[in-house]
N, C-alpha and C positions, 0 to 999 in steps of 0.2 A: 504494500500500500504506500509506504513512504517512497519507495523507488518509483512508483508511478507518478507521485506528486512531484518528485524532483525532475523526472523526465518531462512532465507537462510544463513545469516552470522553464526548463531549458528550451524546449521547443517554442513555448510562448514568447520567451525573450528573443529568440532568433527570428521568429515571425515579425515581431514588432520592430526589430532592427532592419529587416529586409523591406518591409512595407513603408513607402514614403509617407510623410505627414506625421502629425503628432496624434497619438492615441492616448486618451485620458482613462487609464485603468491602473489599478494597483497590482500588487503581487498576486493576490488571490485571484483576481480576474485574469491575469496573465497565465496563471497556472491552469485555470479552467479552460482558457483559450487553447493551451497546448494539449490538454487532455481530450477536449472535443475535437481538436484538429487531428490528433492521432487516431481517434475513433473514425473520423470521416476519411482520413487517408487509408485506413484499413478497409473500410467499406469500398472505396474507389479501387483499391488494389485487388480486392477479391472479385469485384464486378468485372474488372478488365482482365482477370486471370493472372495477375502478377503474384498473388499470394494464394496458397491453398486455404481451405476452410479451417479456421481455428488458429491460424498463424497471425501474429501481431504485425502491425505496420512497421516498416523500417523508418529510419530517421528522415529520409528524403520525402517519403509519402506523408509522414506525420507533419513535416514542414509545409508541404503543399496543402494538406487539409487545413492546417492552422492559418495559412494565408487566405484560403477561401473563406473560412469563418471570420477572420479579421476584416476582410473586405466587406462581407455582409454586415458585420457589426458596425463598421464605419459608415455605411450607407444609412443605417437606421439611428445611430446615436448622434 
């Protein structure tokens, strides 16, 4: 559980660093961004056949998912 939280925080921080503009969110929201992004990246990876069922997303797909979530978040916030 702690490992997932740290992974989410790292991916969230990377997504915020890559995405241009200023995002107003704290560490908890950044961690949630990374966790949801990793989930979305895993779904995209399994749908496209990159990952087998039950395998977690890699760092790249987690980052791609987090960037998608961050883009959607920035459009509504």
